[in-house]
C-alpha positions, 0 to 999 in steps of 0.5 A: 162527874163531879159528884164522885158518884155521891148520891146523897147531898150534905145534909100587907098592905097591897098598894096597886097604883097606876101612878106614884103614891104619896109615901108618909114621912118616917115615924119610926127608925126603919130603913126604907127601900124601893126595888125597881123590877119588871117582874114580880109575882104573881106574873109567873116569871122565875126572875120575880121570885128573887126580890119577892122573897128578899122583900118579904124577909127584909120587912120582917128586918125592919124595912119599908119596901116599895116595889115598882113593877110592870106586873099586875097584882093578884088575888093574894096580898103583898106581905106587910110593909111591901108596897106595890106600885103597879105601872103597865107597860105601854105599847111600843113600835115593836108590839105594833110591828110584831102584831102586824107580822102574825096577822099577815101570817094568819092571812097567808096561812103561814102557820107554825107547822108550815114554817117549821117544815125542813125546806131549803131556803132559796138563794136571795138576790142582792136587793132582797138580801138588802131588804131583809137586812133593813128590816132586821135593822128596824126590828132591832131599833125597835126592840133593843135594849130589851122588852123593858122598852115601853115601861122603863121611862114610866118606872123612872118617872114613878121612882123620881117622884117617890124619892122626892116625896119621902126619904129613901135609904136605897134603890134596887134595880133588878134585871132582866130586862136590864134596861130597869137599871136605867130607871134607877140611875135616872130616878136617883141622879143628884138625890144622894140615894144609894143605888144598887143594881142587882144583875141576875144574869150577865147582859151583853155576852147573853143577848141572842145566845140561842142564836149564831153570832153573826155580824149583826148580833155581835154589833148589838152586843157591842151597843149593849156593852156600852150601855153596861159600862155606862150604867156600872160606873154609875151604881154604888153597888152591882149586885150579882148572883155568882162568884164566877160572874163577880170574878169576870166583872171585876176584870172587865170593869175594875171601876164597878163596886161589884158584890156577890150575893147568891140566889135562893128560894122563899120555902114558905112559898113551896109546897113541902115534899112527902116521900110517900108522894113521890114516884120512883124512878121518874125525872123531871126537867122544868124549864126552858130549852134554849141556846145549847141547853139540850137533853141529848146525853140523858136520852143516850143514857137512858137508851143505853140503860133500857138496852141492858135492862128492858124491865126498867121501862116500867119504872123510868120516866122523864117529864119535860115542861116549859117552853120549847122553842124551834130548833130545840123543839124539833132536835128534841122530838127527833132524838126521843124518836131515834132513841125509841123513848116515846113511852117513857118520856112525857112532854107537858109544854108550858104549865102554871108555876103551881102545877110545875112545882107539884110535878117537881115535888112528885119526881124522884130526881130534878134535872137542871140544864146549864150547858154552856153558861159559865157564869150563870146558875138557873133558878130552878136549882134552888127550887128543886133543892129547896123542895128536897128533890135529889137534883142533877145539874149538866154543866161544865166542870168549873162553871157557875152552876156546877160549883153552886151544885157542889156548894148546895149538895146537888149532883153535877155531870158534864154535858158529854158524861152518858156513863155518869148519867147512866150511873145516876139512872141505875142508882135511882131505880135501885133505890140508892138515891133517897126520895127526900134530901135537905140543902147542904148550905142556906138557900132560903131568902129568910136565911140569906135576908140579914146579909142583904140588910147588911149590904143595904146598910153599907156594911160588909157581906163577904 
């Protein structure tokens, strides 16, 4: 266990438009930034929080920020000097195909319950296998490079129009979807405007990471890898959010101008945690279960603890919220049943962001899963620590998530460390894990924004 049983961490104007709008000429010496990001509040996607927070605080440092996004505005106005240019995504062939599949399944009674039954797939004839291969190829052609299809060309046109009409100091593109980087490249080509691409996650190596990497998926990754190399070499700056990703990228793409800039959280946008409202002995996992993320070790630790301390069942509680895709859903339900934990595990499904934050805020410990993701740090880590919740990360030692947990004051455990997780549960139930903690390092975008300001002004942030 990497934490060595240390349970205490160290201590607007809102312009919603369907098309590009005129940008007034400068009348004061401020920086002007254009951000291209598919996700942006209030769409609820965690990926949109990074540039929502940074944009907000960059305006306080003298920047005028324009955001091109596929996210429609909500009731709350954007901060002053943050201008939203809303461009809805158009329907693509893939959307039409998926809608037709849904209608077909409904008409034939092929609902989710019947598809989830464990009936072995019959042996297919060569002709049927060939037809399935063709269908998969067509589906791939309609979907790749990602769900930004149907939006990127609009974003590129909007960005080019804005750049033509006014002076901008930099354009930042944020992904995933990583196809948004091409909008920035196209818009800035020949303009002399600085083009920075912000990689919140790796691209080709994480494509379909929830599936076994067969020859088809490997081919798709090779295609995406070619797109990566093309765009890396044309960006003035490639921003990544973990040191591990930065190191790997410098080795595989030495021509890329790579800089590390960590993730964070807008502390002004989350509720203050009150110790009186914490349910002692409760754990919360808020996030998607996909790829190799699982709760198996935690279930085993809970079962071991309850076998020796059956009275703990009155206090111990695990709340699980977020998307549960097959086969992770079936595996989790099977493990809960096998361990006899149905009375202490509560599954909430997908809930609104405000409810998710409230759930985390009243939980004694937050759990973040990052198994087999050596270069990534889930954004939920910063959210949990920012809320003041003692946070445990399950990730391999030496991974980006484990290293970041150590840096900002969270606990970390190997995925197989049942004994370590049980020790944490006992410490929690015995009152040896505090109800409220503080981050051991700056994670607020208010604190991080000056570094981004220097980066955008072409100064060193290392």
